C-alpha positions in Angstrom: 256.4 -49.4 30.8 255.4 -46.7 28.0 259.2 -46.6 27.5 260.0 -50.6 27.0 257.3 -50.2 24.0 258.7 -47.3 22.4 262.5 -49.9 22.5 261.1 -52.6 21.3 258.9 -50.6 17.9 262.5 -49.3 17.3 263.9 -52.4 17.6 261.2 -53.9 15.1 261.0 -51.1 12.6 264.7 -51.3 11.9 264.8 -55.2 11.9 261.8 -54.6 9.5 263.4 -52.1 7.7 266.6 -54.5 7.2 264.3 -57.1 6.0 263.0 -55.3 3.2 266.3 -54.0 1.6 267.9 -57.2 2.3 264.8 -59.2 0.2 264.6 -55.9 -2.7 268.9 -56.8 -3.0 267.6 -60.4 -3.4 265.3 -59.2 -5.9 267.6 -57.4 -8.0 270.2 -59.4 -7.8 270.3 -61.6 -10.6 269.2 -60.0 -13.8 266.9 -61.4 -16.2 269.2 -62.7 -19.8 268.4 -60.9 -23.0 267.2 -62.2 -26.0 268.8 -61.9 -29.3 266.0 -61.4 -32.0 267.7 -63.9 -34.1 267.7 -66.6 -31.0 265.1 -69.2 -31.3 263.0 -69.6 -27.9 261.8 -73.6 -27.2 259.6 -74.1 -24.0 262.6 -74.1 -21.4 263.7 -70.5 -22.1 260.7 -69.5 -22.0 260.5 -71.4 -18.6 263.5 -70.4 -17.2 262.2 -66.5 -17.9 259.1 -66.4 -16.3 260.6 -68.6 -13.4 263.0 -65.8 -13.2 259.6 -62.7 -13.9 258.0 -64.8 -11.1 260.7 -65.2 -8.4 262.0 -61.4 -8.6 258.2 -60.5 -8.3 257.3 -62.6 -5.2 260.5 -61.2 -3.6 259.6 -57.6 -4.3 255.7 -58.3 -2.6 257.7 -59.2 0.4 259.9 -56.5 0.3 257.5 -54.2 0.1 255.3 -55.7 3.2 258.7 -55.9 5.3 258.8 -52.1 4.2 254.8 -52.0 5.8 255.7 -53.3 8.8 259.0 -50.9 9.5 256.5 -48.3 8.8 253.2 -49.4 11.0 255.9 -49.7 13.5 256.9 -46.5 13.7 253.7 -45.2 13.7 252.5 -46.7 16.2 256.1 -45.8 18.0 255.1 -42.5 17.6 251.4 -43.2 19.1 253.3 -44.5 22.2 255.5 -41.7 22.3 252.6 -39.3 22.8 250.8 -41.5 24.7 254.0 -41.3 27.5 254.0 -37.6 27.4 250.7 -37.4 28.3 
């Protein structure tokens, strides 16, 4: 039984790490457009920039959460492995 738990935790850690890497890829995929100092900004331009920054922040937060879940699965896997050896 503990060996099945170890395998399940390994799979969960791998999936969470893959999810984190995919989310960070999505967060960095679209660069924010640079603005010239000679350019006149209107409300639509500012709205697009704020939306891009917010999307990147949300994806980074989700990626950090998936990375934390992966680390928790790895920690639980080591605990299950230690308990199996007792």
